TORPA-64279 format. One record per residue: residue number from 1; chain; x, y, z of N, C-alpha, C, O in turn. Coordinates in steps of 0.001 Angstrom, whole numbers, plus 524288, in hexadecimal, padded with zeros to 5 digits. Layout:
<nodes>
n|chain|npx|npy|npz|capx|capy|capz|cpx|cpy|cpz|opx|opy|opz
NUM|A|X|Y|Z|X|Y|Z|X|Y|Z|X|Y|Z
...
</nodes>
This chain:
<nodes>
n|chain|npx|npy|npz|capx|capy|capz|cpx|cpy|cpz|opx|opy|opz
1|A|7C319|811A2|821B9|7BEFE|80F3F|827E8|7BF2A|80CB4|828E0|7C0E7|8097C|825C1
2|A|7BD7A|80A82|82EFA|7BD78|80832|8308B|7B957|80272|833D1|7B5CE|801F5|83098
3|A|7B8AB|7FFE4|8368C|7B3D1|7FD41|834E3|7AE2F|800AF|837BA|7A9B1|7FF1C|8370D
4|A|7AF4C|804A6|83A58|7AA42|80800|83BEB|7AAED|80C43|83AF8|7AAE6|80F61|83EA1
5|A|7ABA3|80DC4|836A5|7AE3D|812D9|83030|7B1D3|814A9|8332E|7B58F|8155F|8303C
6|A|7B395|81679|83969|7B795|819F7|837FE|7BC14|819C4|835BA|7BCF3|815F3|832F0
7|A|7C034|81DEE|83659|7C3F4|81E5E|8310F|7CA60|81AE3|8324A|7CE4B|81C42|834B6
8|A|7C8FF|815DD|82F42|7CF84|8137D|82F67|7D223|815CC|8347B|7D28C|8152A|8393B
9|A|7D36B|81873|830EF|7D9E5|81ABD|832B5|7D766|820E7|837BE|7D4F8|824B7|83619
10|A|7D83A|82076|83AE0|7D63B|8239F|84144|7D8B5|82323|843B2|7DB7C|81F76|84515
11|A|7D807|827EA|84506|7D80A|825B1|84B9E|7DF7A|82374|84BFB|7E33F|82539|84992
12|A|7DF31|81EE8|8501B|7E5C5|821D9|85037|7E991|81C4A|84A93|7EE37|81B12|84A66
13|A|7E378|819CB|845DE|7E871|817BE|842F6|7E891|81C76|83D45|7E5F8|81FB0|83AD4
14|A|7EB5E|81B03|83D7A|7EEDB|81D53|83B2C|7EE8A|81AC1|83409|7F0DA|816B5|832DB
15|A|7EB66|81DE0|8300F|7F064|81ACC|828C0|7F246|81E6B|828CF|7F286|822EF|82A70
16|A|7F4FB|818DE|82492|7FCA9|81883|8242E|7FD00|81BF7|822AA|7F904|81E83|82388
17|A|7FFF8|81E26|8206A|800B0|8234D|81CF3|8066C|81E30|81977|808E2|81A4E|81AE1
18|A|8060D|82137|81507|80AA3|81F97|81019|810CF|82193|81220|81197|824D2|81596
19|A|81414|81F52|80FAD|81972|82042|8111C|81A78|820B2|80EF6|81A2B|81CAC|80C58
20|A|81DFB|82661|80B16|82147|826B9|806CB|824D8|823CC|80625|825A4|821E6|80A7D
21|A|828C6|82178|80237|82842|81D4D|801F1|8336F|8207A|802F7|835DF|82283|7FF5A
22|A|834A8|81FDB|805D8|838E0|82136|805C2|83DA8|81DA5|804D8|83FDB|81ABD|807FB
23|A|83EB2|81E8E|7FFE8|84278|81BD3|7FFCB|84689|81B62|80461|847B9|8173C|80681
24|A|84840|81F98|80573|84CF3|82170|8098D|84D7D|81F67|8106F|8507B|81FB9|8142F
25|A|8494C|81D9E|80F2C|84679|81D99|815DE|84676|8171D|8163A|842AA|8145D|81527
26|A|84B72|8154F|817F1|84921|811AB|81BC5|84882|809F0|81A93|84AC1|80601|818F5
27|A|8440B|80BED|81CB4|84035|80911|81F8A|83B3E|808D8|81B31|83752|80648|81C47
28|A|83BC2|80C42|8153A|836E9|80CD8|8117A|83B3C|80A5D|80DB5|838E6|80883|809EF
29|A|84131|80986|80D32|84355|8053A|80935|84500|80011|80BB8|846A0|7FCA8|808BE
30|A|844B4|7FEB7|812D3|844F7|7FD1B|81456|83F81|7F67B|813B3|84023|7F1B9|81364
31|A|83BFF|7F922|813C4|834D6|7F99A|81084|835FE|7F788|80BBE|83213|7F66E|8092E
32|A|837EA|7F71E|80ACA|83701|7F859|80291|83997|7F0C9|8022E|83822|7EC76|800A9
33|A|83EF7|7F3EB|80530|84253|7EF15|80389|83FEE|7EBFB|80463|83FAE|7E93A|80073
34|A|83BFD|7E944|809C5|83C36|7E5F2|80D7F|8359E|7E303|808B7|8343F|7DE6F|8082D
35|A|83346|7E7E8|80655|82EA0|7E476|803C0|83150|7E2F8|80103|831CF|7DE31|800C5
36|A|83512|7E718|7FCD1|836B4|7E314|7F87E|83924|7DC0E|7F95F|83860|7D7B0|7F781
37|A|83BB0|7DE1D|7FC93|84219|7D848|7FC35|83BAB|7D31D|80039|83CAE|7CE6D|80090
38|A|83793|7D4A7|801ED|832DD|7D0F7|80303|82EEA|7CE3A|7FD17|82CA2|7CA09|7FC80
39|A|82F96|7D2CB|7F9A7|82D5D|7D1F3|7F46B|83128|7CE95|7F358|83065|7C9E0|7F3FD
40|A|836E4|7D0E5|7F120|8397E|7CEAC|7EFCA|83813|7C61E|7F0F0|8371A|7C1E1|7EEE4
41|A|83944|7C991|7F68C|83933|7C3BE|7F8C7|8349E|7BE70|7F7AF|834FA|7B9A5|7F7BC
42|A|8319A|7C125|7F700|82E70|7BD79|7F3D7|82B1C|7BB07|7EEF9|828B0|7B6FC|7EE06
43|A|82D05|7C223|7EB39|82EC7|7BE95|7E6D9|83201|7BD3E|7E4D8|8323B|7BD64|7E00B
44|A|8372A|7BAB6|7E8F5|83CEB|7B816|7E6A0|83DF7|7BA7B|7E403|83F59|7B8DC|7DFB4
45|A|83DE4|7BF37|7E517|84447|7C2DD|7E40A|8485F|7C2D0|7E749|84866|7C096|7EB8C
46|A|84B97|7C501|7E594|85004|7C5D5|7EA69|850AA|7CE0C|7EF08|84F75|7D2B1|7EF4F
47|A|8526A|7CB44|7F062|84F6A|7D1BA|7F568|8540E|7D492|7F40C|858B1|7D34C|7F426
48|A|8511A|7D9EC|7F25E|8540A|7DECC|7F2DD|85674|7E2A9|7F712|8547A|7E5FF|7F9E9
49|A|85AE2|7E11B|7F66E|85B66|7E617|7F790|85A9E|7EC1C|7FCB5|8567E|7ED8D|7FEB7
50|A|85E15|7ED92|7FD3D|859B0|7F045|8003E|85CD9|7F68B|7FC05|858AD|7F895|7FAC3
51|A|86026|7F94F|7FA1D|862C3|7FB9C|7F75C|8616C|7FCAE|7F473|86263|800E7|7F25D
52|A|85C38|7F6BA|7F19F|85C0D|7F76B|7EC01|8581D|7F9FD|7EB14|856FB|7FCA5|7E73C
53|A|8549B|7F89F|7F10F|850CB|7FAD5|7F0C0|84EFA|80148|7F391|84AD6|803A5|7F2EC
54|A|854D1|80345|7F786|85532|808A3|7F4C3|85403|809A9|7F0F8|84FA5|809FB|7EEFD
55|A|85978|80A94|7EEDA|85907|80AEA|7E726|85454|80A19|7E70F|85201|80E14|7E86F
56|A|85170|80691|7E605|849BC|807F9|7E036|8480E|808EF|7E480|84341|808CF|7E447
57|A|84A1B|80A4A|7EA4A|845B7|80FB9|7EBE2|84819|814A4|7ECCD|8463E|81873|7EF13
58|A|84BC9|81428|7EB0E|84D27|81B33|7E94A|84BEC|81CC7|7E45E|84ACE|8216F|7E3E8
59|A|84BDD|81AF1|7E1C2|84C1C|81918|7D9F9|846A4|81A8B|7DC70|84550|81F1B|7DD2A
60|A|84438|81729|7DD67|83BCF|81879|7DC5E|83AAC|81D97|7DD46|83E03|82091|7DF0A
61|A|83571|81F3F|7DC0F|83560|823AC|7DF64|82E71|820F1|7E136|82C49|81DB4|7DE63
62|A|82B9C|82352|7E6E8|82B07|82204|7E9C1|824E1|823EA|7E5EC|82536|826E5|7E22A
63|A|820C4|82215|7E759|819C6|823F2|7E4C0|817E9|825A7|7E6C9|81586|821AC|7E80C
64|A|81663|82817|7E8AD|8125B|8298A|7EAA8|80D52|8243D|7ECAE|80C17|8200E|7EAA7
65|A|80BCE|8269B|7F0BD|80953|82336|7F2A9|80252|8275F|7F170|800B3|82BDA|7F214
66|A|800AC|82306|7EFC1|7F902|822B2|7EDFE|7F899|81F07|7F085|7FA84|81A9E|7F06A
67|A|7F30C|82332|7F57C|7EDB8|81F3C|7F888|7EBB0|81B46|7F5F1|7E79A|81CEF|7F406
68|A|7EC5F|8164C|7F4A7|7E5AF|81705|7F173|7E22F|814D0|7F782|7E3CD|813BD|7FBE8
69|A|7DB20|814DA|7F452|7D8DC|8159C|7F85E|7D71F|81101|7F4E4|7D937|811DE|7F0A6
70|A|7D3DE|80BC7|7F482|7D172|808A9|7F6AB|7CE4E|80590|7FA57|7D031|80517|7FEBC
71|A|7CA34|80384|7F97C|7C4C7|804A0|7FC99|7C6C1|7FED1|7FCD1|7C8BD|7FBE2|7F990
72|A|7C47B|7FE0B|8057F|7C557|7F691|8078E|7BFA8|7F8FF|8089F|7BDB8|7FD2E|809FE
73|A|7BD9B|7F23A|806B4|7B8C7|7EF0F|8078D|7B949|7ECE4|80C9D|7BD2D|7EA3B|80D95
74|A|7B643|7ED93|80F9C|7B5DD|7E78B|81510|7B05A|7E2A9|81689|7AC15|7E2E2|818BC
75|A|7B39D|7DE7E|813CA|7AEC7|7DA69|8138C|7A805|7DCF8|8143F|7A4D5|7DBE4|810D0
76|A|7A6A5|7DFDE|8184D|7A297|7E0C2|817CF|7A17E|7E573|81755|79D09|7E73F|8173E
77|A|7A47E|7E73C|81712|7A3CC|7EB22|80F9A|7A365|7E9D7|80C36|7A2DA|7EDDE|809A3
78|A|7A327|7E60E|8091E|7A371|7E450|80667|79E94|7E029|8055E|79E01|7DD68|80178
79|A|79B82|7E071|80991|79755|7DB10|80847|79318|7DD7F|8095B|78ED7|7DB50|808D3
80|A|793B3|7E41F|80BA1|79226|7E8AC|80C9A|79162|7EA39|805DE|78D63|7E952|80359
81|A|79485|7EBD8|80489|79382|7EDAE|7FDB3|79228|7ECA8|7FE8C|78F23|7EE7D|801CE
82|A|79229|7E585|7FC2C|792D1|7E17F|7F7BA|78C49|7DE89|7F91D|78A8E|7DAED|7F673
83|A|7889C|7E18F|7FEEB|782E7|7E0D6|7FF39|78141|7E4BB|7FD14|77D9A|7E407|7FA08
84|A|782E0|7E929|7FDAD|781F0|7EEDC|7FBC5|7821C|7EFEB|7F4F6|7803D|7F3AE|7F29F
85|A|784F0|7EB64|7F2C1|78756|7ED4D|7EC80|78964|7EF59|7EB63|78900|7F0A5|7E6C6
86|A|78C76|7F0FA|7EDD5|78E74|7F526|7EE82|793B1|7F2D1|7EB49|79500|7EE4C|7EC47
87|A|79763|7F689|7E690|79C2A|7F581|7E359|79EC0|7F2A5|7E796|79C63|7F2C6|7EBC6
88|A|7A43D|7EF66|7E772|7A9FF|7F067|7E8C1|7A9C9|7F7B5|7EC74|7A61F|7FACF|7ECB7
89|A|7AF8A|7F81C|7EEC5|7B065|7FCE5|7ED50|7B684|7FCC4|7EA44|7B8E1|7F89E|7E9B1
90|A|7B879|8018C|7E893|7BB4B|8006F|7E4BB|7BF86|80517|7E280|7BF68|80910|7DFCA
91|A|7C32B|80202|7E55F|7C737|80600|7E87A|7C839|80A7D|7E476|7C69B|808D8|7E03E
92|A|7CA70|8101A|7E3CE|7CBC4|8150A|7E256|7D1A4|813A7|7E1A8|7D42F|817BB|7E1DB
93|A|7D554|80E93|7E0CA|7D9EB|8104C|7E12C|7DAE7|80BCD|7DCBB|7D9F9|8072B|7DD9C
94|A|7DD16|80DDF|7D763|7E190|8096D|7D44E|7E1A0|80630|7D68F|7E29D|806F1|7DB34
95|A|7E0A7|800B2|7D4D0|7DFE6|7FBDA|7D72C|7E345|7F96C|7D263|7E2D4|7F4C6|7D13E
96|A|7E6B7|7FCE3|7CFA0|7E9BE|7F57E|7CC7B|7EE94|7F6C9|7CC75|7F18F|7FA8A|7CC0F
97|A|7EE62|7F266|7CD06|7F209|7EE45|7CEE0|7F962|7F04F|7CC3C|7FDEE|7EF49|7CD6B
98|A|7F5DF|7F456|7C753|7FD01|7F531|7C338|7FE82|7F9CC|7C62D|80334|7FABF|7C5C3
99|A|7FBD5|7FD18|7C92C|80003|7FEC9|7CBEF|805C0|80040|7CEA1|808BE|7FD6E|7D11F
100|A|8061F|80579|7CD3F|80CEE|80629|7D05E|80B5B|8058B|7D587|80727|8074E|7D70F
101|A|80FCD|80214|7D9AB|80CDE|802D9|7E18E|81250|80770|7E0B8|81676|80717|7DE4F
102|A|80F64|80C8B|7E4AB|80F8F|8111B|7E74F|81459|80E07|7E91A|81460|8098D|7EADB
103|A|819AC|8123F|7E81D|81CFB|81308|7EEF2|81CFC|8184B|7F059|81CA3|81C9D|7EE43
104|A|81DA3|815D7|7F5C0|81E90|81BB0|7F7FA|81F60|81B5D|7FAE1|82056|81F3C|7FD90
</nodes>
């Protein structure tokens, strides 16, 4: 909901949709390859070749996207909640850092 109480994703705004990863799609593969090399550069590892990324991506099955629902509270809402003595909103998603990453 936006500040006026209307649904945020309405009218000309469209909600983003998950894209299923396809190792045969050059755009998908280039994205993964580029991101991997950015991470490697930041942690001091040598760059990985595109062919190696492609071999890994083809061999790894894509996991199904699992949508998480989170509660977002603005500072104004937090002040109102605290003034009313209500507890902070709780997320329904599993917030464990030990979860496996989801690749779609």
